[in-house]
GUTI-867608 format. One record per residue (C-alpha): residue in three letters; x, y, z; residue number from 1. Coordinates in steps of 0.2 Angstrom, whole numbers, plus 5000, padded with zeros to 4 digits. Each point is the difference from the previous one (the first is absolute). Last residue first. Layout:
<zados>
<zado residu="ALA" east="X" north="Y" up="Z" num="NUM"/>
...
</zados>
This chain:
<zados>
<zado residu="ARG" east="4777" north="4650" up="4849" num="250"/>
<zado residu="GLY" east="5015" north="5011" up="5004" num="249"/>
<zado residu="ARG" east="5012" north="4985" up="5001" num="248"/>
<zado residu="LEU" east="4993" north="4984" up="4994" num="247"/>
<zado residu="ARG" east="5012" north="4999" up="4986" num="246"/>
<zado residu="LEU" east="5014" north="4998" up="5012" num="245"/>
<zado residu="ALA" east="4992" north="4985" up="5008" num="244"/>
<zado residu="ARG" east="4998" north="4992" up="4983" num="243"/>
<zado residu="VAL" east="5019" north="5002" up="4996" num="242"/>
<zado residu="MET" east="5004" north="4993" up="5018" num="241"/>
<zado residu="HIS" east="4988" north="4985" up="4997" num="240"/>
<zado residu="GLY" east="5010" north="4996" up="4984" num="239"/>
<zado residu="PRO" east="5016" north="5001" up="5009" num="238"/>
<zado residu="LEU" east="4994" north="4989" up="5014" num="237"/>
<zado residu="ILE" east="4994" north="4985" up="4989" num="236"/>
<zado residu="ALA" east="5017" north="4991" up="4999" num="235"/>
<zado residu="ALA" east="5005" north="5003" up="5018" num="234"/>
<zado residu="CYS" east="4985" north="4990" up="5006" num="233"/>
<zado residu="ARG" east="5004" north="4986" up="4988" num="232"/>
<zado residu="ALA" east="5017" north="4999" up="5007" num="231"/>
<zado residu="TYR" east="4993" north="5001" up="5018" num="230"/>
<zado residu="ARG" east="4990" north="4984" up="4996" num="229"/>
<zado residu="PRO" east="5014" north="4991" up="4992" num="228"/>
<zado residu="ALA" east="5011" north="5003" up="5016" num="227"/>
<zado residu="LEU" east="4985" north="4996" up="5011" num="226"/>
<zado residu="ARG" east="4998" north="4981" up="4998" num="225"/>
<zado residu="LEU" east="5018" north="4994" up="4998" num="224"/>
<zado residu="PRO" east="5007" north="5014" up="5012" num="223"/>
<zado residu="ASP" east="4989" north="4995" up="5015" num="222"/>
<zado residu="THR" east="5008" north="5008" up="5015" num="221"/>
<zado residu="LEU" east="5012" north="5011" up="4990" num="220"/>
<zado residu="MET" east="4985" north="5007" up="4990" num="219"/>
<zado residu="ARG" east="4990" north="5004" up="5016" num="218"/>
<zado residu="TRP" east="5015" north="5010" up="5007" num="217"/>
<zado residu="LEU" east="5003" north="5009" up="4984" num="216"/>
<zado residu="TRP" east="4981" north="5005" up="4999" num="215"/>
<zado residu="GLU" east="5001" north="5007" up="5018" num="214"/>
<zado residu="LEU" east="5014" north="5011" up="4995" num="213"/>
<zado residu="ALA" east="4991" north="5017" up="5000" num="212"/>
<zado residu="LEU" east="5012" north="5007" up="5013" num="211"/>
<zado residu="LYS" east="4987" north="5001" up="5013" num="210"/>
<zado residu="ARG" east="4995" north="4982" up="4996" num="209"/>
<zado residu="MET" east="5018" north="4994" up="5002" num="208"/>
<zado residu="TRP" east="5002" north="5009" up="5017" num="207"/>
<zado residu="LEU" east="4984" north="4991" up="5006" num="206"/>
<zado residu="PRO" east="5006" north="4983" up="4997" num="205"/>
<zado residu="ALA" east="4992" north="4991" up="4985" num="204"/>
<zado residu="ARG" east="4985" north="4989" up="5004" num="203"/>
<zado residu="ARG" east="5002" north="4982" up="5005" num="202"/>
<zado residu="GLN" east="4986" north="4988" up="4996" num="201"/>
<zado residu="HIS" east="4992" north="4988" up="5012" num="200"/>
<zado residu="GLY" east="5005" north="5012" up="5014" num="199"/>
<zado residu="GLY" east="4983" north="5002" up="5008" num="198"/>
<zado residu="LEU" east="4996" north="5017" up="4994" num="197"/>
<zado residu="PHE" east="5009" north="4999" up="4984" num="196"/>
<zado residu="ASP" east="4988" north="4986" up="4994" num="195"/>
<zado residu="LEU" east="4986" north="5012" up="5002" num="194"/>
<zado residu="GLY" east="5007" north="5014" up="4988" num="193"/>
<zado residu="ALA" east="5005" north="4987" up="4987" num="192"/>
<zado residu="GLY" east="4986" north="5006" up="4988" num="191"/>
<zado residu="VAL" east="4990" north="5014" up="5008" num="190"/>
<zado residu="SER" east="4984" north="5001" up="4991" num="189"/>
<zado residu="ALA" east="4988" north="5009" up="5011" num="188"/>
<zado residu="PHE" east="4981" north="4996" up="4998" num="187"/>
<zado residu="GLY" east="4987" north="5010" up="5010" num="186"/>
<zado residu="VAL" east="4985" north="4989" up="5002" num="185"/>
<zado residu="GLY" east="4982" north="5007" up="4999" num="184"/>
<zado residu="PRO" east="4998" north="4996" up="4981" num="183"/>
<zado residu="ALA" east="5003" north="4981" up="5003" num="182"/>
<zado residu="LEU" east="4994" north="4992" up="4984" num="181"/>
<zado residu="ALA" east="5002" north="5015" up="4988" num="180"/>
<zado residu="ARG" east="5015" north="5009" up="5008" num="179"/>
<zado residu="GLY" east="5007" north="4982" up="5004" num="178"/>
<zado residu="ARG" east="5003" north="4997" up="4981" num="177"/>
<zado residu="LEU" east="5011" north="5015" up="4999" num="176"/>
<zado residu="ALA" east="5010" north="4994" up="5016" num="175"/>
<zado residu="LEU" east="5002" north="4983" up="4993" num="174"/>
<zado residu="ARG" east="5007" north="5007" up="4984" num="173"/>
<zado residu="GLU" east="5012" north="5011" up="5010" num="172"/>
<zado residu="GLN" east="5006" north="4985" up="5011" num="171"/>
<zado residu="ARG" east="5002" north="4988" up="4985" num="170"/>
<zado residu="PRO" east="5011" north="5012" up="4989" num="169"/>
<zado residu="ALA" east="5010" north="5003" up="5010" num="168"/>
<zado residu="GLY" east="5005" north="4991" up="5016" num="167"/>
<zado residu="LEU" east="4988" north="4990" up="5011" num="166"/>
<zado residu="ALA" east="5001" north="5010" up="5017" num="165"/>
<zado residu="LEU" east="4983" north="5008" up="5000" num="164"/>
<zado residu="PHE" east="4997" north="5010" up="5016" num="163"/>
<zado residu="CYS" east="4981" north="5001" up="5004" num="162"/>
<zado residu="LEU" east="4992" north="5015" up="5009" num="161"/>
<zado residu="GLY" east="4982" north="5002" up="5005" num="160"/>
<zado residu="ILE" east="4996" north="4982" up="5002" num="159"/>
<zado residu="ARG" east="4981" north="4997" up="5003" num="158"/>
<zado residu="ARG" east="5002" north="4982" up="5003" num="157"/>
<zado residu="THR" east="4988" north="4995" up="4987" num="156"/>
<zado residu="ALA" east="5008" north="5012" up="4988" num="155"/>
<zado residu="LEU" east="5017" north="4993" up="5003" num="154"/>
<zado residu="GLU" east="4993" north="4982" up="4998" num="153"/>
<zado residu="LYS" east="4992" north="5005" up="4984" num="152"/>
<zado residu="LEU" east="5016" north="5006" up="4993" num="151"/>
<zado residu="ILE" east="5010" north="4985" up="5005" num="150"/>
<zado residu="MET" east="4987" north="4988" up="4993" num="149"/>
<zado residu="GLU" east="5000" north="5010" up="4983" num="148"/>
<zado residu="ALA" east="5019" north="4998" up="5000" num="147"/>
<zado residu="ALA" east="4998" north="4981" up="5002" num="146"/>
<zado residu="ALA" east="4988" north="4999" up="4986" num="145"/>
<zado residu="GLY" east="5012" north="5008" up="4987" num="144"/>
<zado residu="GLU" east="5003" north="5017" up="4994" num="143"/>
<zado residu="PRO" east="5015" north="5004" up="5012" num="142"/>
<zado residu="ASP" east="5007" north="4983" up="4995" num="141"/>
<zado residu="PHE" east="5011" north="4992" up="5014" num="140"/>
<zado residu="GLY" east="5014" north="4989" up="4993" num="139"/>
<zado residu="TYR" east="5006" north="4995" up="5017" num="138"/>
<zado residu="GLU" east="4986" north="5000" up="5013" num="137"/>
<zado residu="PRO" east="4993" north="5015" up="5008" num="136"/>
<zado residu="ALA" east="5006" north="5006" up="5017" num="135"/>
<zado residu="HIS" east="4987" north="5007" up="5011" num="134"/>
<zado residu="THR" east="4999" north="5011" up="5015" num="133"/>
<zado residu="TRP" east="4985" north="5006" up="5009" num="132"/>
<zado residu="THR" east="4996" north="5012" up="5015" num="131"/>
<zado residu="ILE" east="5015" north="5011" up="5001" num="130"/>
<zado residu="GLU" east="4993" north="5012" up="5013" num="129"/>
<zado residu="LEU" east="5012" north="5015" up="5004" num="128"/>
<zado residu="GLY" east="4996" north="5008" up="5017" num="127"/>
<zado residu="PRO" east="5018" north="5003" up="5005" num="126"/>
<zado residu="THR" east="5011" north="4999" up="4985" num="125"/>
<zado residu="GLU" east="5018" north="4992" up="5002" num="124"/>
<zado residu="ALA" east="4994" north="4983" up="5008" num="123"/>
<zado residu="GLU" east="4986" north="4999" up="4987" num="122"/>
<zado residu="LEU" east="5012" north="5003" up="4986" num="121"/>
<zado residu="VAL" east="5013" north="4988" up="5006" num="120"/>
<zado residu="ARG" east="4988" north="4985" up="5003" num="119"/>
<zado residu="LYS" east="4990" north="5003" up="4984" num="118"/>
<zado residu="ALA" east="5016" north="5000" up="4990" num="117"/>
<zado residu="ASP" east="5006" north="4984" up="5008" num="116"/>
<zado residu="GLY" east="4983" north="4992" up="4997" num="115"/>
<zado residu="LEU" east="5001" north="5006" up="4982" num="114"/>
<zado residu="ALA" east="5017" north="4993" up="4997" num="113"/>
<zado residu="VAL" east="4995" north="4983" up="5007" num="112"/>
<zado residu="GLU" east="4984" north="4999" up="4990" num="111"/>
<zado residu="SER" east="5010" north="5005" up="4984" num="110"/>
<zado residu="SER" east="5000" north="5015" up="4988" num="109"/>
<zado residu="GLY" east="4983" north="5006" up="4997" num="108"/>
<zado residu="VAL" east="4985" north="5008" up="5009" num="107"/>
<zado residu="LEU" east="5001" north="5010" up="5016" num="106"/>
<zado residu="ALA" east="4984" north="5006" up="5008" num="105"/>
<zado residu="VAL" east="4996" north="5016" up="5010" num="104"/>
<zado residu="PRO" east="4985" north="5005" up="5010" num="103"/>
<zado residu="VAL" east="4997" north="5020" up="5000" num="102"/>
<zado residu="ARG" east="4999" north="5008" up="5018" num="101"/>
<zado residu="GLU" east="5004" north="5017" up="4992" num="100"/>
<zado residu="ALA" east="5016" north="5002" up="5011" num="99"/>
<zado residu="ALA" east="5005" north="4982" up="4997" num="98"/>
<zado residu="ALA" east="4998" north="5002" up="4981" num="97"/>
<zado residu="LEU" east="5010" north="5015" up="5000" num="96"/>
<zado residu="ALA" east="5014" north="4991" up="5010" num="95"/>
<zado residu="CYS" east="4999" north="4986" up="4987" num="94"/>
<zado residu="LEU" east="5001" north="5012" up="4986" num="93"/>
<zado residu="PRO" east="5016" north="5007" up="5008" num="92"/>
<zado residu="ARG" east="5008" north="4983" up="5003" num="91"/>
<zado residu="VAL" east="4997" north="4993" up="4982" num="90"/>
<zado residu="LEU" east="5004" north="5016" up="4990" num="89"/>
<zado residu="ASP" east="5019" north="4998" up="5001" num="88"/>
<zado residu="SER" east="4999" north="4983" up="4991" num="87"/>
<zado residu="GLY" east="4990" north="5008" up="4986" num="86"/>
<zado residu="PRO" east="5014" north="5012" up="4996" num="85"/>
<zado residu="MET" east="4994" north="5018" up="5001" num="84"/>
<zado residu="LEU" east="5012" north="5012" up="4992" num="83"/>
<zado residu="GLU" east="4991" north="5017" up="4999" num="82"/>
<zado residu="VAL" east="4994" north="5008" up="4984" num="81"/>
<zado residu="PRO" east="5005" north="5015" up="4990" num="80"/>
<zado residu="ARG" east="4990" north="5004" up="4984" num="79"/>
<zado residu="GLN" east="5013" north="5010" up="4990" num="78"/>
<zado residu="ALA" east="5001" north="4986" up="4987" num="77"/>
<zado residu="LEU" east="5018" north="4998" up="5004" num="76"/>
<zado residu="ARG" east="4996" north="4999" up="5018" num="75"/>
<zado residu="ALA" east="4987" north="4986" up="4997" num="74"/>
<zado residu="LEU" east="5013" north="4990" up="4990" num="73"/>
<zado residu="ALA" east="5012" north="5002" up="5015" num="72"/>
<zado residu="VAL" east="4986" north="4994" up="5013" num="71"/>
<zado residu="ILE" east="4997" north="4985" up="4989" num="70"/>
<zado residu="PRO" east="5018" north="4996" up="4998" num="69"/>
<zado residu="ARG" east="5001" north="5002" up="5019" num="68"/>
<zado residu="GLY" east="4988" north="4985" up="5003" num="67"/>
<zado residu="ASP" east="4983" north="4998" up="5007" num="66"/>
<zado residu="ALA" east="4990" north="5015" up="4994" num="65"/>
<zado residu="VAL" east="4982" north="5000" up="5006" num="64"/>
<zado residu="VAL" east="4984" north="4995" up="4991" num="63"/>
<zado residu="LEU" east="4982" north="5000" up="5008" num="62"/>
<zado residu="ASP" east="4984" north="4995" up="4992" num="61"/>
<zado residu="GLN" east="5007" north="4985" up="4990" num="60"/>
<zado residu="GLY" east="4991" north="4998" up="4983" num="59"/>
<zado residu="ALA" east="5014" north="5005" up="4989" num="58"/>
<zado residu="TYR" east="5011" north="4987" up="5009" num="57"/>
<zado residu="ALA" east="4987" north="4986" up="4995" num="56"/>
<zado residu="ARG" east="4999" north="5006" up="4982" num="55"/>
<zado residu="ALA" east="5019" north="5000" up="4999" num="54"/>
<zado residu="PHE" east="5002" north="4983" up="5008" num="53"/>
<zado residu="VAL" east="4988" north="4993" up="4987" num="52"/>
<zado residu="PRO" east="5009" north="5009" up="4986" num="51"/>
<zado residu="ASP" east="5017" north="4992" up="5005" num="50"/>
<zado residu="SER" east="5015" north="5006" up="4990" num="49"/>
<zado residu="GLY" east="5002" north="5018" up="5005" num="48"/>
<zado residu="LEU" east="4992" north="4997" up="5017" num="47"/>
<zado residu="LYS" east="5013" north="4987" up="5004" num="46"/>
<zado residu="VAL" east="5015" north="5012" up="4997" num="45"/>
<zado residu="LEU" east="4991" north="5014" up="5009" num="44"/>
<zado residu="HIS" east="4997" north="4988" up="5015" num="43"/>
<zado residu="ASP" east="5019" north="4997" up="5000" num="42"/>
<zado residu="LEU" east="5003" north="5019" up="5001" num="41"/>
<zado residu="ASN" east="4989" north="5003" up="5015" num="40"/>
<zado residu="ILE" east="4981" north="5003" up="5004" num="39"/>
<zado residu="THR" east="4993" north="4997" up="5017" num="38"/>
<zado residu="ALA" east="4982" north="4996" up="4998" num="37"/>
<zado residu="LEU" east="4985" north="5003" up="5012" num="36"/>
<zado residu="ALA" east="4983" north="4994" up="4996" num="35"/>
<zado residu="PHE" east="4986" north="5008" up="5010" num="34"/>
<zado residu="GLY" east="4985" north="4996" up="5011" num="33"/>
<zado residu="GLU" east="4988" north="5012" up="5007" num="32"/>
<zado residu="GLY" east="4993" north="4999" up="5018" num="31"/>
<zado residu="ALA" east="4999" north="5019" up="5002" num="30"/>
<zado residu="ARG" east="5012" north="5000" up="5014" num="29"/>
<zado residu="PHE" east="5013" north="4988" up="4992" num="28"/>
<zado residu="ARG" east="4998" north="5010" up="4984" num="27"/>
<zado residu="ARG" east="5004" north="5017" up="5008" num="26"/>
<zado residu="GLY" east="5015" north="4991" up="5009" num="25"/>
<zado residu="VAL" east="5006" north="4993" up="4983" num="24"/>
<zado residu="GLU" east="4999" north="5018" up="4992" num="23"/>
<zado residu="GLY" east="5009" north="5008" up="5015" num="22"/>
<zado residu="MET" east="5014" north="4987" up="5000" num="21"/>
<zado residu="LEU" east="5003" north="5002" up="4982" num="20"/>
<zado residu="ALA" east="5000" north="5019" up="5000" num="19"/>
<zado residu="ASP" east="5012" north="5000" up="5015" num="18"/>
<zado residu="ARG" east="5011" north="4987" up="4991" num="17"/>
<zado residu="THR" east="5002" north="5012" up="4985" num="16"/>
<zado residu="PRO" east="4996" north="4999" up="4981" num="15"/>
<zado residu="MET" east="4985" north="4988" up="5001" num="14"/>
<zado residu="ASN" east="4994" north="5001" up="4982" num="13"/>
<zado residu="VAL" east="5014" north="4991" up="4992" num="12"/>
<zado residu="THR" east="4990" north="4997" up="4984" num="11"/>
<zado residu="VAL" east="4998" north="4985" up="4989" num="10"/>
<zado residu="LYS" east="4992" north="5001" up="4983" num="9"/>
<zado residu="ASP" east="4993" north="4986" up="4990" num="8"/>
<zado residu="GLU" east="4995" north="5002" up="4982" num="7"/>
<zado residu="GLY" east="5017" north="4995" up="4994" num="6"/>
<zado residu="PHE" east="5012" north="5000" up="5015" num="5"/>
<zado residu="SER" east="5001" north="5018" up="5006" num="4"/>
<zado residu="PHE" east="5010" north="5006" up="5016" num="3"/>
<zado residu="GLU" east="4995" north="5016" up="5009" num="2"/>
<zado residu="MET" east="5008" north="5010" up="5014" num="1"/>
</zados>
């Protein structure tokens, strides 16, 4: 599945979880870094209005479908993909890192949330080594000096997998910069995925997720912020449906 934004193109190039884990495992063993992004409808809204974000997203090595609308668009284009929310990838990526003896870092959120996430993940995953956690200050600039310090620290510590919980577009922009300054690090942008682990944010119950109602849960918990966001998402969906239909047979 492909999305175009001016001269920048974003391709969901990891259609299945097996394909993703196979590629990440290969990169772990080869000492190759990567930038993993999880595209959703909100990202499509931002990508359409933010050229810097679009360039950063186009530079991601691995892109998966985070959100049922992306899965539906891919089906319309006859290029099916599996649903892979970033929050659901944290544990399997940690299990893979433990199996390959890859040191892990957590960056973003708050120190308390990162500490709780570290405790939960290490307790659940034998052999997992989370060797560094860091919560940037408020207003963090992925192009600034503090970001450069983080990337150099990751490289110095020989981190193989770094979860970024900074929110879009900061996490994707930092991941792209990291491909140059810390090329051996695998960056996985997971949004609120680390906050869920320690209960600092509540995720929708499983039954709502299975019924594709996670968006409703989120909107009801924060309507003033999320209702306008979801309205913008709904507004761009028809245009993307038309473009998906045009991709058929290409």
